[in-house]
C-alpha positions in Angstrom: 9.4 7.8 -14.6 8.7 7.1 -11.1 9.0 3.7 -12.0 12.5 4.0 -13.4 13.7 5.6 -10.0 12.4 2.9 -7.8 14.1 0.3 -10.0 17.2 2.4 -10.0 17.0 2.9 -6.3 16.4 -0.8 -5.6 19.3 -1.9 -7.8 21.5 0.4 -5.9 20.5 -1.0 -2.7 20.7 -4.5 -3.8 24.4 -3.7 -5.3 25.3 -2.1 -1.7 24.0 -5.0 0.2 25.8 -7.4 -2.2 28.8 -5.5 -1.4 28.6 -5.3 2.1 28.1 -8.9 2.4 31.3 -9.7 0.0 33.2 -7.0 2.5 32.0 -8.9 5.4 33.1 -12.4 4.1 36.5 -11.1 3.2 37.0 -9.2 6.4 36.0 -12.3 8.4 38.5 -14.6 6.4 41.2 -12.3 6.7 40.6 -11.4 10.3 42.7 -13.0 13.4 39.7 -14.7 15.4 38.6 -18.4 16.1 36.4 -20.1 13.6 33.4 -20.3 16.2 33.6 -16.3 16.2 33.9 -16.3 12.4 30.8 -18.7 12.3 28.7 -16.2 15.2 30.0 -13.5 13.0 28.7 -14.5 9.9 25.6 -15.6 11.2 24.6 -12.2 13.1 25.5 -10.6 9.3 23.3 -13.3 7.6 20.3 -12.6 10.4 20.9 -8.8 9.7 20.9 -9.2 5.8 17.8 -11.3 6.0 15.8 -8.7 7.7 17.2 -6.3 5.6 16.0 -7.8 2.5 12.4 -8.6 4.5 12.0 -4.7 4.9 13.3 -4.0 1.3 10.5 -6.6 -0.1 8.0 -5.2 2.4 8.6 -1.6 1.1 8.6 -2.9 -2.8 5.3 -4.7 -2.1 4.0 -1.4 -0.6 5.1 0.8 -3.4 3.9 -1.8 -5.8 0.5 -1.8 -4.3 0.4 2.0 -4.3 1.3 1.8 -8.0 -1.4 -0.3 -8.8 -3.7 1.4 -6.8 -2.9 4.9 -8.7 -3.0 2.8 -11.9 -6.6 1.9 -11.3 -7.6 5.3 -10.3 -6.2 6.5 -13.6 -8.1 4.1 -15.6 -11.3 4.7 -13.9 -10.9 8.4 -14.5 -10.1 7.9 -18.3 -12.8 5.3 -18.6 -15.5 8.1 -16.9 -14.2 10.6 -19.3 -14.4 8.3 -22.4 -17.9 7.2 -21.0 -19.2 11.0 -21.3 -17.5 11.7 -24.3 -19.3 8.7 -25.9 -22.6 9.7 -24.3 -22.3 13.1 -25.7 -21.4 11.8 -29.1 -24.3 9.3 -29.3 -26.6 12.3 -27.9 -25.3 14.4 -31.0 -25.6 11.5 -33.3 -29.4 11.3 -32.4 -30.1 15.1 -32.9 -28.2 14.9 -35.9 -30.5 11.8 -37.2 -33.7 13.1 -35.8 -32.6 16.3 -37.6 -32.0 14.6 -41.0 -35.7 12.7 -40.4 -37.1 15.9 -40.0 -35.7 17.5 -43.4 -36.7 14.5 -45.5 -40.4 14.5 -44.1 -40.4 18.2 -45.6 
């Protein structure tokens, strides 16, 4: 469930950034300014978009690391439970085998 929300949020954010970029380009193409001013403005938008994407990638990487760590902890806890159950079952089998051997001798 948490993965779905994170994926949806990333999709919405990328759609927003894509729409903003398209809007910015359209505004620059239609704006009454010189080519030089438009290019400088585009460079500024590109730098900000790059910074935003790097920030998002960093946050996504952190989120992935956190989920992986939680997954490892979950698996470790389940392994411990299974190991404990296996040991209890093995001990019960041993007691039953010993009980049946005792009945055979009687």
